[in-house]
TIMAR-497331 format. One line per 10 residues: number of its first residue (from 0); their letters; for each residue x, y, z of N, C-alpha, C. Coordinates in steps of 0.1 Angstrom, whole numbers. Layout:
N
NUM) A) X,Y,Z,X,Y,Z,X,Y,Z; ...
END
This chain:
360
0) XXXXXXXXXX) 325,-34,-124,312,-32,-131,305,-20,-125; 298,-12,-133,290,-1,-127,276,-7,-123; 268,1,-116,255,-3,-111,246,-9,-121; 245,-2,-133,237,-7,-144,241,-20,-149; 254,-22,-152,259,-34,-157,257,-46,-148; 259,-43,-135,257,-54,-125,243,-58,-124; 234,-48,-124,219,-51,-123,215,-59,-135; 218,-55,-147,214,-63,-159,221,-76,-159; 233,-78,-156,240,-91,-155,233,-100,-146; 228,-95,-134,221,-103,-124,208,-107,-130
10) XXXXXXXXXX) 200,-98,-135,187,-101,-140,187,-110,-152; 198,-111,-160,198,-119,-171,209,-130,-170; 212,-134,-158,220,-145,-155,234,-145,-162; 240,-133,-163,253,-132,-169,264,-131,-158; 276,-133,-162,287,-132,-153,288,-118,-147; 291,-117,-134,291,-104,-127,301,-105,-116; 305,-93,-111,314,-93,-100,308,-97,-86; 295,-93,-85,287,-96,-73,272,-93,-75; 264,-97,-65,250,-94,-65,248,-79,-62; 239,-72,-68,236,-58,-64,232,-57,-49
20) XXXXXXXXXX) 236,-45,-44,233,-42,-30,222,-31,-30; 211,-33,-22,201,-22,-22,190,-26,-12; 179,-18,-13,168,-21,-4,155,-15,-10; 144,-22,-7,131,-17,-13,127,-4,-8; 129,-1,5,126,11,11,125,11,26; 122,22,32,122,23,47,110,32,51; 103,28,62,92,36,67,98,49,73; 91,60,72,97,73,78,100,71,93; 92,64,100,95,62,114,107,54,117; 111,45,107,124,38,108,135,48,107
30) XXXXXXXXXX) 134,57,98,145,67,97,146,76,109; 135,79,115,135,87,127,142,80,138; 139,67,139,146,59,150,161,58,147; 165,55,135,179,54,131,187,67,133; 180,78,131,186,91,133,190,92,148; 181,88,157,184,88,171,195,78,175; 197,67,167,206,57,170,220,59,162; 221,70,155,234,72,149,236,76,135; 225,74,127,226,78,113,223,93,112; 232,100,105,231,114,102,223,117,90
40) XXXXXXXXXX) 212,125,91,204,128,79,212,136,68; 224,141,72,232,147,62,238,138,52; 238,125,55,244,114,47,232,106,41; 232,105,27,222,97,21,222,82,26; 211,76,25,211,62,29,219,53,21; 219,56,7,228,48,-1,243,49,2; 247,61,6,261,64,10,263,57,23; 254,59,33,256,54,46,258,39,46; 249,32,39,249,17,38,258,12,27; 263,20,18,272,16,7,264,8,-3
50) XXXXXXXXXX) 251,12,-6,243,5,-15,245,10,-30; 241,1,-39,241,5,-53,229,14,-56; 230,20,-68,219,29,-72,210,20,-81; 199,15,-76,191,5,-83,177,9,-87; 172,19,-81,157,22,-82,155,37,-87; 164,42,-96,162,55,-101,149,55,-111; 140,63,-109,128,63,-116,126,76,-124; 121,75,-136,118,87,-144,106,94,-138; 106,107,-138,95,114,-131,84,117,-140; 77,106,-144,64,107,-151,53,105,-142
60) XXXXXXXXXX) 43,113,-142,31,112,-133,20,105,-139; 16,94,-133,4,86,-138,-8,88,-128; -6,97,-118,-17,99,-108,-28,109,-113; -36,113,-104,-47,122,-107,-42,136,-111; -46,141,-122,-43,155,-125,-56,161,-130; -62,171,-122,-57,175,-109,-61,165,-98; -53,165,-87,-56,157,-76,-68,163,-68; -74,155,-60,-85,161,-51,-78,171,-41; -85,180,-36,-80,189,-26,-78,182,-13; -65,183,-8,-62,177,5,-68,186,16
70) XXXXXXXXXX) -74,180,25,-81,188,36,-82,180,49; -79,187,60,-81,181,73,-96,183,77; -103,173,79,-117,174,83,-120,173,98; -111,167,105,-112,166,120,-98,162,125; -95,167,137,-82,164,143,-82,164,158; -76,154,164,-75,153,178,-60,150,182; -57,147,194,-44,144,198,-39,130,193; -49,121,190,-46,108,186,-47,105,171; -55,113,164,-57,111,150,-62,123,143; -62,122,130,-68,133,122,-75,126,110
80) XXXXXXXXXX) -86,131,106,-94,126,95,-91,136,83; -87,131,72,-83,139,61,-89,134,48; -91,143,39,-94,139,25,-80,140,18; -76,128,13,-63,127,6,-64,132,-8; -53,133,-15,-53,138,-29,-59,128,-38; -61,115,-34,-68,106,-42,-84,107,-40; -88,115,-31,-102,117,-28,-107,108,-17; -98,99,-12,-102,90,-1,-102,98,12; -112,95,20,-113,101,33,-108,91,43; -98,94,51,-91,84,59,-88,90,73
90) XXXXXXXXXX) -88,81,83,-84,84,96,-70,80,99; -61,90,100,-47,88,101,-43,89,116; -35,79,121,-32,79,135,-19,86,138; -17,91,150,-5,98,154,3,90,164; 14,95,168,22,88,178,28,75,174; 27,65,183,33,52,181,26,45,169; 13,49,166,6,42,155,7,49,142; 16,59,141,17,67,129,21,59,117; 29,48,118,33,41,107,23,30,103; 12,29,110,2,19,107,-7,24,96
100) XXXXXXXXXX) -13,14,89,-23,18,78,-34,26,84; -39,37,77,-50,44,81,-63,36,81; -73,41,87,-87,36,86,-94,43,75; -98,35,65,-105,41,53,-119,43,56; -124,55,55,-138,59,58,-147,60,47; -142,66,36,-151,69,24,-142,69,11; -148,64,0,-140,64,-12,-146,72,-23; -138,78,-32,-144,87,-42,-151,80,-54; -149,67,-55,-154,59,-67,-164,49,-62; -177,53,-63,-188,44,-58,-197,40,-70
110) XXXXXXXXXX) -198,48,-80,-208,46,-90,-202,49,-104; -210,46,-114,-206,49,-128,-205,64,-129; -214,72,-123,-213,86,-124,-200,91,-118; -196,86,-107,-183,90,-101,-171,87,-111; -172,76,-117,-161,72,-127,-161,82,-138; -172,85,-144,-173,94,-156,-170,108,-152; -174,113,-140,-173,127,-137,-162,131,-128; -158,122,-119,-148,126,-109,-134,119,-112; -134,107,-117,-122,99,-118,-116,100,-132; -124,96,-143,-118,96,-156,-113,110,-161
120) XXXXXXXXXX) -119,121,-157,-113,134,-162,-99,136,-156; -96,130,-144,-83,131,-138,-73,121,-144; -78,113,-152,-69,102,-158,-68,105,-174; -65,117,-177,-63,121,-191,-48,121,-193; -43,113,-202,-29,112,-204,-23,125,-210; -31,133,-216,-26,146,-222,-26,157,-212; -30,155,-199,-30,166,-189,-16,172,-188; -15,185,-187,-3,191,-184,3,187,-171; 16,184,-170,22,180,-158,25,165,-157; 21,158,-167,25,143,-167,40,142,-168
130) XXXXXXXXXX) 46,151,-177,61,151,-178,66,164,-173; 78,164,-168,84,176,-163,88,186,-174; 88,199,-171,91,209,-181,105,207,-186; 114,202,-178,128,200,-183,130,186,-188; 120,180,-194,121,166,-198,133,163,-207; 135,172,-218,146,170,-227,159,170,-220; 161,179,-211,174,179,-203,175,166,-195; 165,162,-189,165,150,-181,169,138,-190; 163,137,-202,166,126,-211,181,126,-214; 187,138,-217,201,138,-220,209,133,-209
140) XXXXXXXXXX) 205,136,-197,213,132,-185,211,117,-183; 199,111,-185,197,97,-183,204,89,-193; 206,94,-205,212,87,-216,227,85,-213; 232,92,-203,246,91,-199,248,83,-186; 238,77,-182,238,71,-168,246,58,-168; 250,55,-155,257,42,-152,249,34,-142; 236,37,-141,227,30,-131,215,26,-138; 208,15,-133,195,11,-140,184,22,-138; 176,23,-148,165,33,-149,152,26,-151; 142,30,-143,129,23,-144,118,34,-145
150) XXXXXXXXXX) 106,29,-147,94,38,-147,83,30,-141; 75,36,-133,63,30,-128,52,32,-138; 45,21,-143,35,22,-153,22,17,-148; 19,19,-135,5,19,-131,0,5,-126; -13,3,-127,-20,-8,-121,-33,-10,-128; -37,-23,-128,-50,-26,-134,-61,-28,-123; -57,-35,-112,-67,-37,-101,-64,-28,-89; -51,-27,-85,-48,-20,-73,-53,-6,-71; -51,2,-82,-55,16,-81,-71,17,-80; -78,9,-88,-92,9,-86,-97,4,-72
160) XXXXXXXXXX) -90,-6,-67,-93,-10,-53,-91,2,-43; -80,9,-45,-77,21,-37,-88,31,-37; -93,34,-49,-103,44,-51,-118,40,-47; -120,26,-48,-133,21,-45,-134,15,-31; -123,10,-25,-123,2,-13,-125,-12,-17; -120,-21,-9,-121,-36,-12,-136,-40,-13; -144,-36,-4,-158,-40,-5,-164,-34,-18; -161,-22,-21,-167,-16,-33,-164,-23,-46; -151,-26,-48,-148,-33,-60,-152,-47,-61; -152,-54,-49,-157,-68,-48,-172,-69,-52
170) XXXXXXXXXX) -180,-59,-47,-194,-59,-50,-196,-56,-65; -189,-46,-70,-190,-42,-84,-187,-53,-93; -177,-62,-90,-174,-73,-99,-186,-82,-101; -195,-83,-91,-207,-92,-92,-218,-84,-97; -220,-71,-92,-232,-64,-96,-231,-58,-110; -219,-54,-114,-218,-46,-127,-205,-50,-133; -203,-63,-137,-190,-67,-142,-186,-60,-155; -195,-56,-163,-191,-48,-175,-185,-35,-172; -190,-28,-161,-184,-16,-157,-169,-18,-152; -167,-28,-144,-154,-31,-139,-145,-34,-151
180) XXXXXXXXXX) -149,-42,-161,-141,-45,-173,-138,-32,-180; -148,-23,-182,-145,-10,-188,-134,-3,-181; -135,-2,-168,-125,5,-160,-111,-1,-162; -110,-14,-161,-97,-21,-162,-91,-19,-176; -100,-20,-186,-95,-18,-200,-90,-3,-201; -97,6,-195,-93,20,-196,-79,22,-189; -78,16,-178,-65,17,-170,-53,12,-179; -55,1,-186,-44,-4,-194,-41,7,-205; -51,12,-212,-49,22,-222,-43,35,-217; -47,39,-205,-42,51,-199,-27,49,-196
190) XXXXXXXXXX) -23,38,-190,-9,36,-186,0,35,-198; -5,29,-209,3,29,-221,5,43,-227; -6,50,-227,-5,64,-233,4,73,-225; 3,72,-211,12,80,-203,27,76,-204; 30,64,-206,43,59,-206,50,60,-220; 42,62,-231,47,62,-244,59,71,-247; 58,83,-243,69,92,-246,82,88,-239; 81,84,-227,93,79,-220,99,67,-226; 90,57,-230,95,45,-236,102,48,-250; 97,58,-257,103,62,-270,116,70,-268
200) XXXXXXXXXX) 117,78,-258,128,87,-256,140,80,-249; 137,70,-241,148,64,-232,149,49,-234; 161,44,-232,163,29,-231,162,25,-217; 149,24,-212,147,20,-198,151,5,-196; 155,2,-184,161,-11,-181,150,-20,-176; 140,-15,-169,128,-23,-164,117,-14,-161; 105,-21,-161,92,-14,-157,87,-20,-145; 81,-11,-136,75,-16,-124,60,-14,-125; 52,-24,-121,38,-24,-120,34,-26,-105; 22,-21,-101,18,-23,-87,4,-28,-86
210) XXXXXXXXXX) 2,-37,-78,-11,-42,-76,-15,-44,-61; -7,-49,-52,-10,-52,-38,-24,-58,-38; -26,-70,-44,-39,-76,-45,-39,-90,-38; -32,-91,-26,-33,-103,-18,-31,-99,-4; -37,-107,5,-35,-105,19,-27,-118,25; -27,-119,38,-18,-130,43,-22,-144,39; -35,-146,37,-40,-160,34,-42,-162,19; -42,-152,11,-45,-155,-4,-48,-142,-11; -51,-143,-24,-55,-132,-33,-68,-125,-28; -69,-113,-32,-81,-105,-29,-92,-108,-39
220) XXXXXXXXXX) -88,-113,-51,-98,-119,-60,-93,-132,-65; -102,-140,-70,-98,-154,-74,-90,-153,-87; -82,-164,-90,-75,-165,-103,-85,-165,-114; -97,-170,-112,-107,-170,-123,-111,-156,-126; -113,-148,-116,-116,-134,-118,-105,-126,-125; -93,-129,-121,-81,-123,-127,-81,-126,-142; -83,-139,-145,-84,-143,-159,-95,-136,-167; -106,-135,-161,-118,-129,-167,-116,-114,-170; -111,-107,-159,-111,-92,-160,-97,-86,-163; -87,-92,-159,-74,-86,-159,-64,-91,-169
230) XXXXXXXXXX) -66,-103,-174,-55,-109,-182,-53,-102,-195; -64,-98,-202,-63,-91,-215,-57,-77,-213; -62,-69,-203,-55,-56,-200,-40,-58,-197; -36,-68,-190,-22,-71,-188,-15,-73,-200; -20,-82,-209,-14,-85,-222,-12,-72,-230; -22,-64,-230,-21,-51,-238,-10,-43,-232; -9,-41,-219,1,-33,-213,15,-38,-215; 17,-51,-212,30,-57,-213,35,-58,-228; 26,-60,-237,29,-61,-251,34,-47,-256; 27,-37,-251,31,-23,-255,45,-20,-249
240) XXXXXXXXXX) 48,-24,-237,61,-21,-231,72,-29,-239; 69,-41,-243,79,-49,-250,81,-44,-264; 70,-39,-270,71,-33,-284,80,-21,-284; 82,-15,-272,90,-3,-271,104,-7,-265; 107,-20,-265,121,-24,-262,125,-27,-248; 115,-28,-239,118,-31,-225,113,-45,-222; 121,-54,-219,117,-68,-216,114,-71,-202; 121,-65,-193,119,-68,-178,108,-60,-172; 97,-67,-168,85,-61,-163,82,-68,-149; 83,-60,-139,82,-65,-125,70,-60,-118
250) XXXXXXXXXX) 62,-69,-112,50,-65,-105,52,-66,-90; 46,-57,-83,47,-56,-68,34,-60,-62; 34,-70,-54,22,-74,-46,26,-80,-33; 20,-75,-22,22,-80,-9,13,-93,-8; 14,-99,4,5,-110,7,9,-123,0; 0,-133,2,2,-146,-4,-4,-145,-18; 4,-141,-27,0,-138,-41,4,-150,-51; 10,-161,-46,14,-171,-54,4,-177,-64; -9,-178,-60,-19,-183,-70,-21,-174,-82; -17,-162,-81,-19,-152,-92,-6,-152,-101
260) XXXXXXXXXX) 5,-157,-96,17,-155,-104,16,-162,-118; 11,-174,-119,9,-180,-133,2,-171,-142; -8,-163,-137,-16,-154,-146,-8,-142,-149; 0,-137,-140,9,-125,-143,19,-130,-154; 24,-142,-152,34,-146,-162,27,-148,-176; 15,-153,-176,7,-155,-189,4,-141,-194; 2,-131,-185,0,-117,-190,12,-109,-194; 24,-115,-193,36,-109,-198,45,-104,-187; 42,-106,-174,51,-102,-164,63,-112,-162; 75,-108,-159,86,-117,-157,94,-114,-144
270) XXXXXXXXXX) 88,-106,-135,95,-103,-123,85,-101,-112; 89,-104,-99,79,-103,-88,86,-99,-75; 80,-90,-68,85,-86,-54,73,-82,-46; 74,-81,-32,86,-82,-24,87,-96,-17; 78,-106,-20,80,-119,-15,78,-119,0; 66,-116,5,63,-114,19,64,-127,27; 73,-128,36,76,-141,43,65,-144,53; 59,-134,59,48,-137,69,36,-142,62; 35,-141,49,24,-146,42,28,-159,35; 38,-166,40,43,-179,35,48,-178,20
280) XXXXXXXXXX) 53,-167,16,60,-166,3,74,-169,6; 80,-176,-4,94,-180,-2,101,-180,-16; 112,-172,-16,119,-170,-29,124,-184,-35; 130,-192,-27,135,-205,-32,124,-213,-38; 112,-214,-31,101,-221,-36,96,-215,-49; 95,-202,-51,91,-196,-63,100,-199,-74; 113,-199,-72,123,-202,-82,121,-217,-87; 119,-226,-78,117,-240,-81,104,-242,-89; 94,-234,-86,81,-236,-93,80,-229,-106; 86,-217,-107,84,-209,-119,97,-208,-127
290) XXXXXXXXXX) 108,-212,-122,120,-212,-130,127,-199,-131; 137,-198,-140,146,-186,-141,139,-175,-148; 129,-177,-156,122,-166,-163,116,-156,-153; 112,-161,-141,106,-152,-132,117,-146,-123; 121,-134,-125,131,-127,-116,124,-123,-103; 132,-124,-92,127,-122,-79,135,-111,-72; 128,-103,-64,135,-93,-56,128,-93,-42; 136,-92,-31,131,-92,-18,132,-105,-11; 122,-109,-3,122,-122,4,130,-123,17; 135,-112,22,142,-113,35,132,-109,46
300) XXXXXXXXXX) 129,-118,55,119,-116,65,122,-104,74; 113,-94,74,115,-83,83,115,-87,98; 109,-98,101,109,-103,115,123,-108,119; 130,-113,109,144,-117,111,153,-104,114; 150,-94,107,158,-81,109,155,-76,123; 142,-78,128,138,-73,141,145,-82,152; 146,-95,149,151,-105,159,166,-104,161; 173,-102,150,188,-100,152,196,-110,144; 209,-111,148,219,-118,140,216,-132,136; 212,-140,146,209,-154,143,199,-156,132
310) XXXXXXXXXX) 188,-149,134,177,-150,124,181,-144,111; 188,-133,111,193,-127,98,202,-137,91; 211,-144,98,220,-153,91,212,-165,85; 201,-169,92,193,-180,87,186,-175,74; 181,-163,74,174,-158,62,183,-158,50; 195,-152,52,205,-151,41,209,-165,36; 211,-174,46,215,-188,42,204,-194,33; 191,-191,36,180,-196,28,181,-192,13; 185,-179,11,185,-174,-3,198,-175,-10; 208,-180,-3,222,-181,-9,222,-187,-23
320) XXXXXXXXXX) 214,-198,-25,214,-204,-39,210,-194,-50; 200,-185,-46,195,-175,-56,206,-164,-58; 212,-160,-47,222,-150,-48,233,-155,-58; 237,-167,-57,247,-173,-66,242,-174,-80; 230,-179,-81,224,-182,-95,222,-170,-103; 217,-159,-97,212,-147,-104,197,-146,-105; 193,-136,-112,178,-134,-114,172,-130,-100; 180,-126,-91,174,-123,-77,183,-113,-70; 176,-104,-63,183,-94,-55,177,-94,-41; 185,-97,-30,179,-97,-17,176,-83,-11
330) XXXXXXXXXX) 164,-82,-6,161,-70,2,149,-74,11; 145,-65,20,135,-68,29,122,-71,22; 113,-79,28,101,-83,22,90,-72,22; 93,-60,25,86,-48,24,95,-37,29; 90,-25,30,98,-14,36,102,-18,50; 114,-15,53,120,-19,66,112,-11,77; 106,-18,87,98,-12,97,106,-6,109; 100,3,117,107,9,128,110,0,139; 105,-13,139,109,-23,149,124,-27,147; 130,-24,135,143,-29,132,153,-18,137
340) XXXXXXXXXX) 162,-22,146,172,-13,152,183,-10,141; 189,1,142,200,4,133,211,-6,135; 214,-11,147,224,-21,149,221,-34,141; 209,-38,142,205,-51,135,205,-49,120; 201,-37,115,201,-35,101,216,-34,95; 224,-28,103,238,-27,99,244,-41,98; 240,-50,108,245,-64,108,240,-71,95; 227,-69,92,221,-74,80,229,-70,67; 232,-57,66,239,-52,55,253,-58,54; 260,-59,65,273,-65,65,273,-80,60
350) XXXXXXXXXX) 263,-87,65,262,-101,62,257,-103,47; 248,-94,43,243,-95,30,254,-92,20; 262,-83,22,273,-79,13,283,-91,13; 286,-97,24,295,-109,24,289,-120,16; 276,-122,17,270,-133,9,270,-130,-6; 269,-117,-9,268,-113,-23,280,-113,-31; 292,-115,-25,304,-114,-32,307,-126,-41; 299,-137,-40,299,-148,-49,312,-156,-48; 318,-156,-37,331,-163,-35,329,-177,-28; 316,-180,-25,313,-192,-17,313,-204,-26
END
């Protein structure tokens, strides 16, 4: 089977030769460590680890056009304060802390005036640069592919949270709920409009959405707020995607997001990742609760990869029923962090491949 056939057979519970091999991603500092430990940057990671081609994305831009001007506002030996392309002012750390989350200092979206004058004009689906100049040639190439093809189609809550900060959007939900609703409705319309051409020109295999709207102990907003503000925008977005022939719609959220999964499903989502183990997410439990309709990706504890062979074997043993059943692809429960040695990760890859051969 080729990579596309294997991926689709796995996602739709059909007969296949094995489970797909791949990974969600790697922190840059992880790759620097592995380079020192023996991986040559001249060899692609897919080739080095013998992975399938699973996450090819069409190059459609749903970001700000134009972006904010990137600027260094202050710099020391330990950190630098920058204005990012999103307009956020952040304190980025150097050295051993470089892979940690920045400290967010100021956000570009604080008022209705900011939304109308600074943010919305950058979210025009007709802006030049949404699609590459060589789009027609890329379409011809993608139509001949033997690997699964996806497109990222945005966010309803997560991007607004990024532009406003968690405190900002939480306060706005209470102080000006109609404004929050207007923005979320607009985001759904914008994402549909941006993705329309790609959905019409290509037979995409799946769509990725992004939210990151949970932390270790639970969601960042309540299920009731999700239902009030987000459910209808989600239905609009997922219906648009399905009307254009793509059935598999997968949402990405870290943290303990389980209380929101029923609402995502009601809103038209049928896939979830990365199943963060440190937040008490568990792929086996999710399959038992939500059934085969909810496809799952991830769920291998990064802490096991850090710990070594015994913990890795335990993690793979936990998800073996899903590997056999289908509708699941094992990978790390987020990007592989730099605490993971190349030796341990190679052991994980070896054991994951052995588990994925479906001969057990």
